[in-house]
MIGUDREN-594205 format. One record per residue (C-alpha): chain; residue in three letters; x, y negated, z. Coordinates in steps of 0.5 Angstrom, whole numbers, plus 500, padded with zeros to 3 digits. Layout:
// MIGUDREN-594205
mol,type,c1,c2,c3
A,ALA,X,Y,Z .
...
END
This chain:
// MIGUDREN-594205
mol,type,c1,c2,c3
A,MET,233,469,123 .
A,GLU,233,462,123 .
A,TRP,238,456,125 .
A,ASP,233,454,131 .
A,TYR,233,461,133 .
A,LEU,240,461,134 .
A,LYS,240,454,137 .
A,THR,235,457,142 .
A,MET,239,463,144 .
A,ALA,246,460,144 .
A,ASP,243,455,150 .
A,SER,240,461,153 .
A,ASP,243,466,159 .
A,ASP,243,472,154 .
A,ARG,248,470,148 .
A,LYS,249,478,148 .
A,SER,242,479,145 .
A,ILE,244,474,139 .
A,LEU,250,478,137 .
A,ALA,246,484,137 .
A,ASP,241,481,133 .
A,LEU,246,478,128 .
A,MET,249,485,127 .
A,THR,243,488,126 .
A,ALA,240,483,121 .
A,TYR,247,482,117 .
A,GLY,252,487,119 .
A,ASN,251,491,113 .
A,ASP,252,485,108 .
A,VAL,258,483,112 .
A,TRP,261,489,111 .
A,ASN,259,490,104 .
A,TYR,262,483,102 .
A,ALA,268,485,106 .
A,PHE,269,491,103 .
A,SER,268,488,096 .
A,LEU,274,483,098 .
A,THR,279,488,100 .
A,ARG,277,495,097 .
A,LYS,279,498,104 .
A,ARG,274,501,109 .
A,ASP,278,500,115 .
A,LEU,280,493,113 .
A,ALA,273,492,112 .
A,ASP,271,494,119 .
A,ASP,276,490,122 .
A,ILE,274,484,118 .
A,THR,267,485,120 .
A,GLN,268,486,127 .
A,ASP,272,479,127 .
A,VAL,267,476,123 .
A,PHE,262,477,129 .
A,LEU,266,475,134 .
A,LYS,268,468,131 .
A,ALA,260,467,130 .
A,TYR,259,469,137 .
A,ARG,264,464,139 .
A,GLY,262,459,134 .
A,LEU,254,459,136 .
A,PHE,255,452,140 .
A,THR,258,449,133 .
A,LEU,252,451,129 .
A,ARG,250,446,124 .
A,LYS,243,447,119 .
A,GLU,247,448,113 .
A,GLY,245,453,108 .
A,SER,242,460,111 .
A,VAL,245,464,117 .
A,LYS,247,469,112 .
A,MET,251,464,108 .
A,TRP,254,462,114 .
A,LEU,256,469,116 .
A,LEU,259,471,109 .
A,ALA,263,464,109 .
A,ILE,266,467,115 .
A,THR,267,473,112 .
A,ARG,271,470,106 .
A,ASN,275,466,110 .
A,THR,277,472,115 .
A,ALA,279,476,109 .
A,ALA,283,471,106 .
A,ASP,287,470,113 .
A,TYR,288,478,113 .
A,ARG,291,477,106 .
A,ARG,296,472,108 .
A,SER,298,476,114 .
A,ALA,305,479,114 .
A,PHE,301,486,116 .
A,PHE,297,486,110 .
A,ARG,302,485,105 .
A,ARG,306,490,108 .
A,VAL,301,495,108 .
A,THR,299,493,101 .
A,LEU,306,494,099 .
A,PHE,306,501,102 .
A,GLU,300,503,099 .
A,SER,302,502,092 .
A,PHE,307,507,093 .
A,ASP,304,514,090 .
A,TYR,305,519,096 .
A,THR,300,524,094 .
A,SER,301,531,093 .
A,SER,298,536,088 .
A,GLN,293,537,093 .
A,PRO,288,532,095 .
A,SER,288,531,103 .
A,ALA,281,533,107 .
A,GLU,280,525,108 .
A,GLU,281,524,100 .
A,THR,276,530,099 .
A,ALA,271,527,104 .
A,MET,271,520,101 .
A,ASP,270,523,094 .
A,ARG,264,526,097 .
A,PHE,262,519,099 .
A,SER,264,515,093 .
A,ILE,260,509,091 .
A,THR,256,509,084 .
A,ASP,259,508,077 .
A,ILE,257,501,077 .
A,TRP,260,499,084 .
A,GLU,267,502,081 .
A,LYS,267,498,075 .
A,VAL,265,492,080 .
A,LEU,271,493,084 .
A,ARG,276,494,079 .
A,LEU,274,486,077 .
A,PRO,279,481,078 .
A,PRO,277,478,085 .
A,LYS,274,471,083 .
A,TYR,269,475,078 .
A,ARG,268,481,083 .
A,GLU,266,476,088 .
A,VAL,261,472,084 .
A,LEU,258,478,082 .
A,ILE,257,481,089 .
A,LEU,254,474,092 .
A,PHE,249,473,086 .
A,GLY,247,480,085 .
A,HIS,248,484,091 .
A,HIS,247,478,096 .
A,GLN,242,474,092 .
A,MET,245,468,093 .
A,SER,243,462,088 .
A,MET,248,459,084 .
A,LYS,248,453,089 .
A,GLU,250,457,095 .
A,ILE,255,461,091 .
A,ALA,258,454,089 .
A,SER,258,451,096 .
A,LEU,261,458,099 .
A,LEU,267,458,094 .
A,GLY,268,451,094 .
A,VAL,267,450,086 .
A,THR,262,447,081 .
A,GLU,256,451,079 .
A,GLY,258,451,072 .
A,THR,264,455,075 .
A,VAL,260,460,078 .
A,LYS,256,460,072 .
A,SER,262,461,067 .
A,ARG,265,467,072 .
A,LEU,258,470,073 .
A,PHE,258,470,065 .
A,GLN,265,473,064 .
A,ALA,264,478,070 .
A,ARG,258,481,066 .
A,ALA,262,481,060 .
A,LYS,267,485,063 .
A,ILE,263,490,066 .
A,THR,259,491,059 .
A,LYS,266,492,056 .
A,MET,268,497,061 .
A,LYS,262,501,060 .
A,GLU,263,500,052 .
A,GLY,270,503,053 .
A,GLU,267,509,056 .
A,THR,262,511,051 .
A,HIS,267,510,046 .
A,GLU,272,515,049 .
A,PRO,273,522,047 .
A,LYS,271,527,053 .
END
């Protein structure tokens, strides 16, 4: 999906079709990125919905900078940051930090365990946010160092350093598991 197509559609009477096209083309990428930033499925759902609403409203202000995917991921990052700053998010996070679990897992927990992500994604999600974000943008979203630097507002050298450190931390986690007695 290119910028010219978006500009053409933004000026047409059928703007709803562009929203459907954006969601079809990039919905999974936006949701996955939101989940990687928040590590909460329901919050990723909310952020994804907000991202596409913001994109829909911003069709008249499009600039041809970067790719459409990069534009949507930038909106996702900013929206996730807004959620983290909100009082509701801080309150929910505080309550989720308490251990209310009983000895028996709930049906929801059991169902979620069945759909759990692979071992490597679990390691990636345990990384500190600045390393996790760079690794996901580079590895999963196939963004260049320059695009990541632009999206995050840091230098390319910082991106390279964070990527190197993220990989080293993943390797260390894997090595720690292989040396532990089972």
